[in-house]
N, C-alpha and C positions, 0 to 999 in steps of 0.2 A: 503494500500501501503506500502511498506518498506520502512523505511526512510533510508538513508545515510548521517551518519556526515561526511564531508570530511575535517573535521580543520584536519592539519597534526603536526607533533609535529615531528620534524627530529633532533629538538637539544637534543631531551630525551635520555639518557644513559640507561633506562629501556628498556628491550624487553621480552615479554613473548613467551619462544618459542612454534613451532606447536610441537603437542604430537609425530610427526616422530622422531623429531631429537634425538639426544644420551642419554640414560639414564645410571642411576647408579643402580638405585631400583624403585619398586613399592610397596605400603603400601597396607595392607590390616587389616582390623578392624577383628576379629575372632566372629561369632557367640555365643551366650550363649544358654544352654538348655533351663534354667528357665528365658524366656523373650516373646517376640511377636514369636520368631520363635518356640517355643516349641513344637507346632504340627507337624510342617517339620525337624523340626532339624535333623533326622535319613537320610532325603533325601537332605538337604540341605549341611550337612558338605562334606558329598563327592565330591560337585561340587568347593567348597574351593578348596580342596586338588589337583583336578585337576587344578584348576589356577594357585595354588603354582607350581604343577609341572611342567606346562608351561611355566611360566614366570622365573622359577630357572633353566632352559634351557638357557635363557638368559643371567640375569641380579640377581642381589640380592633381596630377598623379606623382606620384613619389614612388622612383623606380633605384631600387638597391641592386648594382649590375655588379656578380662577385668574379668575371672575367674581362681582363685590359682588352683584348681583342673584341669582345661583345658590347663594354663600354664604347668603344669608336665607333661602331659599328650603327648603336642605338641612337648616340650622341646627333649622329648624320642623319638615321632614318627620323627623328624628332626633331630636326633643327625648326622645322618650322611650325611645332605646336605649341605657344606659348606654356598651357597650360600641365607642360610634361616638361619635368625634370630629373636628370639621372645624377646617379651618385654612385664612385667608384668604392664598392664595399664587398670584402669579402664574405662568404657565404657556403652552406654545405647543400642547402637544397631552398624549397623555393615559398616552404608556409607562413606567411606573414600574419595569418591571425593568429598564429602560437609565438612566434617570437618577433613580433611587434607590438608597439607602445598599444596600453588600453585608455582610452580617454575618460577623464574623471573631472566632476566639476567640484570646486574646493571655494564656498562663498562667491558662485555663478563665474570665476575665472579658470579657462582651461587648467588642468593640471593632466602630464602624463605620465603613466606609473608603467615601469620598467620591471615584471617579474620575471624569475628566474625561468627560461628553457631549458628542459634535460632530455630533450628527444622523444618525448610520451615516453617517460619511466626507462629511459637510456635505452631505448631500442636501437637508436641512431645516431650517429655521430653528431654532434649539437654546439661544437665550441665556438665557431665562426658565428653561425646563426644567434647565439645567446648573447653577441658582443653588437648584432646589428643595429640595434637601436641605440646604445651607445655613439657608437661610429657616426649614424647617420647624424646625431645629433650635437657631435662635435661638428660637424661639416656644414652644421647652421640649418638641416633640413625641416627643423619645426620651428626656425626663428627663435622668438626671444620666449617660448613656450618652455614654463618650469616643469622637467621632467627629474622625476624620484626613482630612484633604485629601491626594489623590496627583493629581499634574502630568502623568500621561498618561491617555489616552483605553484604557476597560475599561467593557463594559455587561454586566450581568446575565444578559441573555439568550446571553450568548458563553461562558458556565461555566456546568458541571455537576459537584457534587463528590461522592462518595461517603462525606466523612464523616471517613475514612482516608486524607487526604492525597493520593488520586487526583483530577485533573483530566481530564474528557472534554469537548473542546474540538473547533472546525475551523478548520483552515489558512486557509480562504475568508476568514475573519473576522477572526480574530485578525491574520494576517500581511499583511492586505491594507493598503497603504499610504497608502488614504485614514484610515485613524486614527493611527498612529504612524511616520510613515516615517522617520523617524531612527533606529528601533530594528530590528534583527537577530532571524533569532527566536530565539536564543542570549539577547539581552537581554533579550528577553520573557518568556521563561522565566525567567529569573534575579529578575526581577521579581514574576511570579506567585509563585515559592518566596518571596522575601523579605516580599512584603505580604500574603500569602495563606496562605504556610508549604506550599504544596504540596511534593508529594517525587516525584509521579510522575505527570507529562503525557499525555496520548493522545492522539494528533493524528487525525481523520478527514480523508483527502482529498477524499472523495465527499460528496456527498447535497445536494441543494440543490431549495426548492419553487419554482415559477412563481408570481410576484407578491410573492415575497418581499423586500424592497428592505433587510434588514440584511445580506446578505451571509454567508446561510447559517448564523444562528444555533443552535447546538446545540440550543437547547430547542424547536425547531420538527421535528427531526428521532430526535435520539434523547434517554432518560431513564434516569439511574439510579433503578432502582424499591428498590434494596438495594443492599450493598455487592458484592454478587454477580450481580446482575441488571440488566439495560437493557433497556426496553420501546424501541420503534423504529417508524418508521414501512414499510411494507411496500407497495409499489404492485402491481397484477395487470401482464399482460405486455403489454397492450392501453394501460396507460396510460402515457401519455406520461413520466411520472418513471421507469420502470421502469429504464431501464439506469442512470441514478445512482442511485437506493435500492438498488438488486440489488448495485452496487459498493460501496455502504455497509455492506451486510449483510454481503456477504463479508470488508468491512474489522473489522467487530464480532466476527465468527467467528473470528478472528485474534487477537482480543486477549486478554489472561490479567488474571484479580485477581492484588492482593498476594499470595497464596499459591498462584500459578502454575496457577490453574485456569481451563478456559474459563469465561466468564460466561453466564448462564443468559440467554436471548433471548427475549424476546417481542414477537412480532411485533402491531401496531394498523395494522391496514386504513388506507389511503389513504383518504379520503371522496371521494364521487364529486362528479366535477369542480364546481366553481362559479366563478361568472362575472358580472362586473358589467354593467352597462348599455353598457360601451365594448365589449362581448367580450373583457376582461381576463380570464383565470383566476386566482382569489384563491387564497390562500394556507391553505387548512382543511387544519389537521391536530389527531390525538388525541393526539398529541406535546405539545402546549401544555398540560397537566393542571399545575395547582396542588395541592400536597399541603401540610395545614396541621395543626392538632393533632386528631387523630382523625378527619378526612375528606381526601377528594378531592374537589376541584372539576375534573370533565372537559367540556370545550367539545365540544358536537355541536352537527348541523348541519341536521339534519330529513331526511336520506338515512337510505337502507335499511343503511348500514354502523354508525350509532349504534349500535344494541343490541349489536353483535359488541366494539364499544370498551368498553362499557359492563362488558360480561362479563371482556376481559382486563384491564382495568384494577381491578378487584373481585378478581380473583384475584392480582393482584401486588400488592395492598396488603387483604388480608383482613380487616385488624383496624381498618380505617376504612369509615365512612359514605361512600359515593359520591354527590355532589349533578352530577347531568347538567343543565348550562347552556345555552340554544342561544344561540351566538355566533356563529349566520350572519350578523346585521348587523356585528356587529366587525370581522369581516374585509374588508368595504367599503374598510377603511383598512389593509388588509395585515399585522395582526396578531391574536392571540386570546386568549384568558384569560390563561395565564401570562404575556404580554408584557405586560397592563395592570396585574398586581400585583406586590407585591416583600416577600416575609414579613420581619419582624424578631425576630429570636431572643432567647430569654431571658435575662436577665443574667449567670448563672452557669453553666458547662456542668460535671457534674461524671462524666460518663463519656462512651467513643464509642457511639453506639447505630447497630444494625441495626434496630431493630423497626419494621414496617411496616404 
């Protein structure tokens, strides 16, 4: 059963904004050909270009590039796009959602939190990725925004904020001993409240995608679309995910908003099963969408369920342009669109917003 921590923190000057609030930029880390991406690099790089093109129509794009040759090539490629800025920073991989800074407001002024990244529980090399945010800050990528480092492991893909002090997350990830083995659940809750200003924490105990090696990041499963609505993955009874995702759906039905009302639930179909050349199922999900200024970037996979997913997201965000982007090559490395990106919010927050 879902667990709801109701301890309020009304005096906190901190607040993690909802993704749909105003942004100044989105950050990406470019894939390198001489890496795990090598076999699909020629198909993956065009996906990155499509993401940059969509975001740059609405806001700035910050690109961390870990290869000198790629840096020169990208600098030339984007030389006429004022909204795209590129920085030469070493990296191992591309998942900016988890090594990028987390936006937070302190007394309505932007504060960027730089948490530790340990390769999703020391599964992968991560030394360079863990330093990307600090290096970008040194290169003035974030301007004069205050950047504060934290000494515990926390990934952006594990956090879903409604902008009003409520966090939706999964026990499988945040309480996994491969992240912060010395911290209890209560201590992690205290840190989330103290460093990001959360007053309510909604824990999901169920939900997982085959091929996902993040230990059930919430951004692959269920996402706030407003302060009172949640989009989530729904599997057909014939799919191997049905039992787990159906249990998660029942948990979501039990959750309540700050006002004590049930959430409006927006089911997203699970894409038809996608496999790599080794026969492993890949974690295709429509929940891994990115909300930016006036738009939503939605991963699609070239399957029949794409159209329904576009319709559901368009209904959830009626005031925003929807950019469907084929991310089939990206899931070969077990993540999708939202995982590749990290939004940087605006310098000053003047109000809590629910506009979608």
